[in-house]
DRENDO-1510 file (C-alpha; in Angstrom, 1 decimal, always signed):
<recs>
REC; n; res; u; v; w
REC; 1; MET; +21.7; +13.8; -43.4 .
REC; 2; THR; +19.0; +16.4; -43.9 .
REC; 3; THR; +15.3; +15.7; -43.5 .
REC; 4; ILE; +12.9; +17.1; -46.0 .
REC; 5; SER; +9.1; +17.2; -46.1 .
REC; 6; LEU; +7.2; +17.0; -49.4 .
REC; 7; LYS; +3.6; +16.6; -50.5 .
REC; 8; LEU; +2.8; +13.7; -52.9 .
REC; 9; PRO; -0.5; +12.7; -54.4 .
REC; 10; ASP; -2.0; +9.7; -52.6 .
REC; 11; GLU; -1.7; +7.5; -55.7 .
REC; 12; LEU; +2.0; +8.2; -56.1 .
REC; 13; LEU; +2.7; +7.5; -52.5 .
REC; 14; ALA; +0.8; +4.3; -52.5 .
REC; 15; ALA; +2.5; +3.1; -55.7 .
REC; 16; SER; +5.9; +4.1; -54.5 .
REC; 17; GLY; +5.4; +2.3; -51.2 .
REC; 18; ALA; +4.2; -0.9; -52.9 .
REC; 19; LEU; +7.2; -0.8; -55.3 .
REC; 20; ALA; +9.6; -0.1; -52.4 .
REC; 21; ARG; +8.2; -3.1; -50.5 .
REC; 22; SER; +8.5; -5.4; -53.5 .
REC; 23; ARG; +12.2; -4.4; -53.7 .
REC; 24; GLY; +12.7; -4.9; -50.0 .
REC; 25; LEU; +13.4; -1.2; -49.5 .
REC; 26; SER; +12.0; +1.5; -47.1 .
REC; 27; ARG; +10.1; +4.2; -48.8 .
REC; 28; ALA; +12.8; +6.7; -47.9 .
REC; 29; GLU; +15.5; +4.5; -49.5 .
REC; 30; TYR; +13.3; +4.0; -52.6 .
REC; 31; PHE; +12.9; +7.8; -52.9 .
REC; 32; ARG; +16.7; +8.4; -52.4 .
REC; 33; GLN; +17.5; +5.9; -55.1 .
REC; 34; ALA; +14.9; +7.4; -57.5 .
REC; 35; ILE; +16.4; +10.9; -56.9 .
REC; 36; GLU; +20.0; +9.6; -57.4 .
REC; 37; ARG; +18.9; +7.9; -60.7 .
REC; 38; MET; +17.2; +11.0; -61.9 .
REC; 39; ASN; +20.2; +13.2; -61.0 .
REC; 40; ARG; +22.5; +10.9; -63.0 .
REC; 41; GLU; +20.2; +10.9; -66.0 .
REC; 42; GLU; +19.8; +14.6; -65.9 .
REC; 43; ALA; +23.6; +15.2; -65.6 .
REC; 44; ALA; +24.2; +12.9; -68.6 .
REC; 45; GLY; +21.5; +14.7; -70.6 .
REC; 46; GLN; +23.1; +18.0; -69.8 .
REC; 47; ARG; +26.5; +16.7; -71.0 .
REC; 48; ARG; +25.0; +15.4; -74.2 .
REC; 49; ARG; +23.4; +18.7; -74.9 .
REC; 50; ARG; +26.7; +20.6; -74.2 .
REC; 51; ILE; +28.6; +18.2; -76.5 .
REC; 52; ALA; +25.9; +18.6; -79.2 .
REC; 53; GLU; +26.0; +22.4; -79.0 .
REC; 54; ALA; +29.8; +22.4; -79.2 .
REC; 55; SER; +29.7; +20.1; -82.2 .
REC; 56; ARG; +27.2; +22.4; -83.9 .
REC; 57; ARG; +29.5; +25.4; -83.3 .
REC; 58; VAL; +32.6; +23.8; -84.9 .
REC; 59; ARG; +30.7; +21.9; -87.6 .
REC; 60; ALA; +31.8; +24.3; -90.4 .
REC; 61; GLN; +35.4; +24.2; -89.3 .
REC; 62; SER; +35.3; +20.4; -89.2 .
REC; 63; ILE; +33.9; +20.1; -92.7 .
REC; 64; ARG; +36.6; +22.5; -94.0 .
REC; 65; VAL; +39.4; +20.6; -92.2 .
REC; 66; ASN; +38.1; +17.2; -93.5 .
REC; 67; ALA; +38.0; +18.6; -97.0 .
REC; 68; GLU; +41.7; +19.6; -96.6 .
REC; 69; PHE; +42.6; +16.2; -95.4 .
REC; 70; ALA; +40.7; +14.5; -98.3 .
REC; 71; ALA; +42.5; +16.8; -100.8 .
REC; 72; ILE; +45.9; +15.7; -99.3 .
REC; 73; GLU; +44.9; +12.1; -99.4 .
REC; 74; ARG; +44.0; +12.4; -103.1 .
REC; 75; ASP; +47.1; +14.2; -104.1 .
REC; 76; PRO; +49.9; +14.0; -101.4 .
REC; 77; ASP; +52.2; +16.2; -103.4 .
REC; 78; ALA; +49.8; +19.1; -103.7 .
</recs>
């Protein structure tokens, strides 16, 4: 495990320490869990943005294909 050093505003450090104690965690474990949570949330946000962009790129094709299927459903012999 690698050790890092960072500067935090006094208020953030105090609040984090109090919240860590209330959860029965060390400050270090509290910060590890906070970073892990933020990493998960950011990765999920990046996936959502990539999916949304891909959806925008194929939107016109999807509308055209859906129209073709709708036409077939209305007149299967066409």
